[in-house]
C-alpha positions, 0 to 999 in steps of 0.5 A: 392740288395746291390752292395756290396752283389752282387759283393761278390756273383759274386766273390764267384761264380767265385772262386767256378767255377774256383776251381771246375775242380781242385777239381773234377779231379781224382788225376793221379797215378804216377808210379815211377820206380827206375832208375838203377844207378841213384846214378851214374847219374846227374839230367840232365842225369836222366831227359833225361833217363825219356824222352827217356822212355816216348818217347818209342813207345812200351813196347819192345822199352822201355825194350830195352832202359832200358837194354841199360841204365843198360849196360851203368850204369854197365860199369860206376859202374865198372870203379869206382870200384862199383857194380850196383844193379838193385833194380827194378828187385829184387823179391818183389820190386813194 
């Protein structure tokens, strides 16, 4: 067998093997939550909020952190003469 053909076959096999796990992997479903008051937050504050929620050990802890966040955002909105609407709590919102 020609060295050039053998090299091409080996290269094709390596590319196929390298791409296989990516192609076979199921796309992970991302569940995005609307962050209450996100329009009043910096991108760094939003990321810190997400990290705190991810680190919550239980659903109750997660809800407590979220409720605390909503309270802080309501205060921030009130100081700016705005009203915070928690869209994630409205009926019919996914």
